[in-house]
N, C-alpha and C positions, 0 to 999 in steps of 0.2 A: 561273498566274492564280489569284487568291484564290478560295477555295471555301468554301461553308457545310458544316458537319458534317451527315452523313446522320442524320436523326432515327430511321430504322429501326435503325441500328447502336446508337445511344444507348439506344433502348428496350430492347434486349437486355441492357443493362447495369444495369437497374433492380434486378436480384436482388443486385447487388453492394452496394447501399445498405443492405440488411438492414432491421431494424425502425427504426433511427434514421437518418433521412436528413440527416446532418450535412453541413456545408459541407466538412469535411475529406475525407469520402468522395466527394463530388462532385468535388473538386479532384483526388483520386486517379485518378478515372475519366478526367477531361480530361487529366491529366498523362500517363496511359498512352497515350491516343490521340495525343498529341503525340510521345511517345517511340517509338510504333510507326510514326510518319510519316504518320498519317492526317490531320493538321492542318498543312499547310505554312505557312511564314511568309506573313503578309499575310491569312490566313483571318479573316473576321469571325465572331464568336461571337454568335449571335442568342439573346437571353434567352428569347424566346417558344419558339423551336424546341427549344432544350436543356432548358429548364424543363418543357415539355410532355412531351418524350421520356422524361425521367428522373422526372417526376412530383414535382418539388420546387418550393418557393415561390420567388418572385422574390428575396426577401431572402437565402435560403440560396444561391441561385445567385450573387448579387452578392458574398456573402462568399467563395465559392469563387474567383470571378474576382479578388477582392482578394488572396487567398493566392497565386494563381499569378502575379499581377503582381509581388508581393513576391519571388517566386522568379525573376523576369525572363523568365518564359515568355510572358506577355501584356502588352499595353500598352493603356491607355485613352486615347483620343483625344476631346477635348472636342467635343461635338455630332456625333460620328461613331460612337462605340461602342467595343467592345473587340475587339482584334485579336491574333493570334499575332505575336510579335516577329520582326523581321529582325535577326539578329546582325551586329555589326561584326567586323572582323579582330581588334581588340583583345579582344573578347568571346571569340573562338575561342582565342586565345593564353592567355587567363586560365583558360579551362575546362580546357585541357590541363595547365596548371600545377597545378590542383586535382586532376585525374585522377591525375597522377604522385604527388602527395602521398598520396592515398587508396589507390590501387591498390598501389603499391609498399610502403607501410606495412603494408597488409593481408597481403601475402605475406611480408614481413620478420618479422611478428609471429607467423607460424604456429608451432604447437608441433611436437612430433615426429610423423612420418608413421606410418601412412598417413592421407590425407585423403579425404573424401567428394567425389569429382570428378564425380559423376553428372550434376549440373546443367551443368557446363562440358563434359562429353563430349556431352551431348544437344545443347548449342548448336553444337558443332563439327559434329556429325552433320547437324544442320539446315542449317548453312552449306554443307556439301558437297552436299547435295541441292539447295539453291537454286542453287549454281554449276552443277551438271549441267543443271538446267532453265533456266538463264539468267535466273533470277528474282532480279535484282539488288537490288530493294527488300527481299526476304526475307533475302538474304545480309546486308544492312546490319543488319536486325533481329536475326538470329542472332549477328552480331558484338557488338551491344549486350548481348544476353543472356549471351554468354560473359564479358564483363567484369563484368557484375553478379554472375555466379556466382563469379568470382574473389574479389570483395570479400566475398561471402556466406560464404567460407571462414573469415573472421575471427569469425564468429558475433556480430556487433555490429549490433544494430537500428539504431543511430544512423548508423553507417557506410553501411548499406544504404539508408537514407532519403536520406542526402546523395548517394549515388551515383545513385539514381533521378532526383533533381532535376537533377544535373549532366548526365547522359546524355540526359535529355529535352531540356534546353537545347541540347546539342550536336547532337541530331537535326535541329534547325532549320538548322544549317550543312550537315549531310550532305545534307539535302533538296536544297539548291542544287547541290551537287556531283554528286549521283546523277543529275541531269538531263543531265550531260555524259558520264559514263563509269562503268565498274565500279570505283569507288574502293576498295572493300573486298576485292576478289578477291585481291590479292597478300598480304593480311594474314591470310587463312585459314590458310596454311601456318605463319605465325608463331604464331597461336593454338595450333596443334597442337604446336609446339615448346615453348611455355610449358606446355601441358598435360602433355607428356611429362616435362619437368623436374620438375613437381609430382608426377607419378606415380612418379618415382624418389626423391622426397623431397628433391630438390636445390633448396631454396628460394633459395639464393644465385644459382644459375644462372637460375632462374625470374624472380627480380627483375631481373637484368641484361637478360634477354630482353625483359621487360615494359618496362623503362625505355627501351631502344633502340627498341622498337616505338612507344611513345608519342612519342618525340622525332621519329622519321621520319614518323609520321602527322601530327603537328602541322605540320611544315615542308611536307609535301606538300599538306595541306589549305589552309594559309595561301597557298601559291604559286598555288593555283587558285581560291581563294575570291573574290577581287576580280573576276575575269573571270566567274565563275559567277553571282554576285549582280547583276553589271551586265547580263548577258544574260537573267536570269530574275527581275528585280526586280518585285515587285508594282506595280500601277498607282500606288499611293501608299504608300511604305514607312513603317511606324510607327517612331517614334523610341523612345528609351529611356523 
């Protein structure tokens, strides 16, 4: 069911804006909420609620909405407002194509070991804890953080920015599937295998494991996505 964002949660993000309340920083905050799964597909974004919570002007907020619409995270419906997008199966397939290009290239381009795997290790540890507690939403978030950490090994600000946008968009698909089952649980062990290969400095094996992971995840997600979105479609699904 479409929900509005909690203004109390957003109010806590004011400090992230710093002294310059730019549209880009507002977009960063909203993108993060989408990536963390707090804004499911079909959610309506209220200018009054969000603007008041963040303490930003209507013009700044509208520019942030425009930026996120360009990233295909939001959609504007005439006379209805701005909504979080509902992805199509074609969107999901294309996102995985982009993920393969970004993530595998990041691993392939790594220099000589050792690598700083602390972020990836922390993400795997959080995933294990989430699994033990049956916190499947948190497990999904930990999985996203793991793959962000893999790309971060390339030390490329541009790649990291691209990955943040791609994974935020993909979270919209995960949200539908997560309502059905523990989609990410089997992939936790595969993240550990990728991490182990990188720890051994074997980037060739890590890339092969990663490519196989992404192929399998894409096929599994696409297989379930149509059913998931049919059963959990918002009252009126926003288009592209």
